[in-house]
C-alpha positions in Angstrom: 19.2 45.2 -42.8 21.3 45.0 -39.7 22.7 48.5 -38.7 26.4 48.8 -38.7 27.6 50.2 -35.2 31.4 50.7 -34.1 32.5 49.3 -30.9 34.4 52.5 -30.1 33.7 56.0 -31.6 36.5 57.7 -33.7 37.5 61.2 -32.7 38.9 63.3 -35.4 40.9 66.5 -35.1 40.7 69.3 -37.7 43.6 72.1 -37.7 42.6 75.2 -39.5 45.4 77.3 -41.0 45.1 81.1 -41.3 47.3 83.2 -43.4 48.3 86.7 -42.3 49.8 89.2 -44.8 51.9 91.6 -43.1 53.4 94.4 -45.1 54.7 97.1 -42.7 56.5 97.1 -39.4 53.5 98.6 -37.8 51.5 95.4 -38.7 54.4 93.0 -37.9 54.7 94.5 -34.4 50.9 94.5 -33.7 50.8 90.8 -34.7 53.7 89.8 -32.4 52.1 91.9 -29.6 48.6 90.1 -30.1 50.6 86.6 -30.5 52.5 87.2 -27.5 49.4 88.1 -25.3 47.7 85.0 -26.5 50.8 82.8 -25.8 51.3 84.4 -22.4 47.7 83.9 -21.4 48.1 80.1 -22.0 51.5 79.7 -20.3 52.0 77.5 -17.6 54.8 79.9 -16.0 55.0 83.6 -15.7 58.2 85.7 -16.5 60.2 86.0 -13.3 58.7 82.9 -11.8 61.0 80.4 -10.0 61.0 76.9 -11.5 62.5 73.4 -10.9 63.9 71.2 -13.7 62.1 67.9 -13.6 63.6 66.7 -16.8 67.0 67.4 -18.6 66.3 66.0 -21.9 69.0 67.5 -24.1 70.6 69.5 -21.4 74.3 69.2 -20.7 75.0 68.4 -16.8 76.6 71.8 -16.4 73.8 73.8 -17.3 71.2 74.6 -14.7 73.0 74.1 -11.7 70.8 72.9 -8.7 68.0 72.1 -11.2 66.5 75.4 -10.6 66.0 78.3 -12.8 63.9 81.8 -13.2 61.5 82.1 -16.2 62.1 84.8 -18.8 59.5 83.7 -21.4 57.1 80.8 -21.3 55.0 79.2 -23.8 53.2 75.8 -23.9 55.8 74.2 -25.6 59.2 75.8 -24.9 60.5 78.4 -22.0 63.4 80.4 -21.8 64.9 80.3 -18.3 67.8 82.2 -16.6 69.8 79.8 -14.7 73.5 79.1 -13.4 76.2 77.3 -15.4 78.6 75.5 -13.3 81.4 77.3 -15.0 80.2 80.2 -16.8 78.1 82.0 -14.7 74.5 82.9 -15.4 73.0 82.1 -19.0 69.7 82.1 -20.6 68.8 78.5 -21.9 65.8 77.3 -24.0 64.0 74.2 -22.8 60.8 72.1 -23.3 58.2 73.4 -21.0 57.5 69.8 -19.9 60.9 69.7 -18.2 59.8 72.3 -15.8 57.5 72.4 -12.7 56.4 75.0 -10.1 58.9 76.0 -7.6 58.3 74.5 -3.9 60.3 76.4 -1.4 62.1 74.2 0.9 
């Protein structure tokens, strides 16, 4: 009998879901501190770091004048940045992490 061999391998991914029952404020804050540390360790930017915008998806033109900002919080998916609004001064904006890049001083 001829062996059935595929031309290309198949790669499968599996997501495992864990549940946490948090019943006290101490448990909740401990969970948040641990989660924050885990996310911060994986983040591409650090709080206080200068970044440039390389994409403006969903961001109105008046926000982030000069396409530069300072990171307040970074995650692998979203970042909170401090930027200048052309008419309203400094504001905090949430933006997709992929729309940011490391700052290159001119």
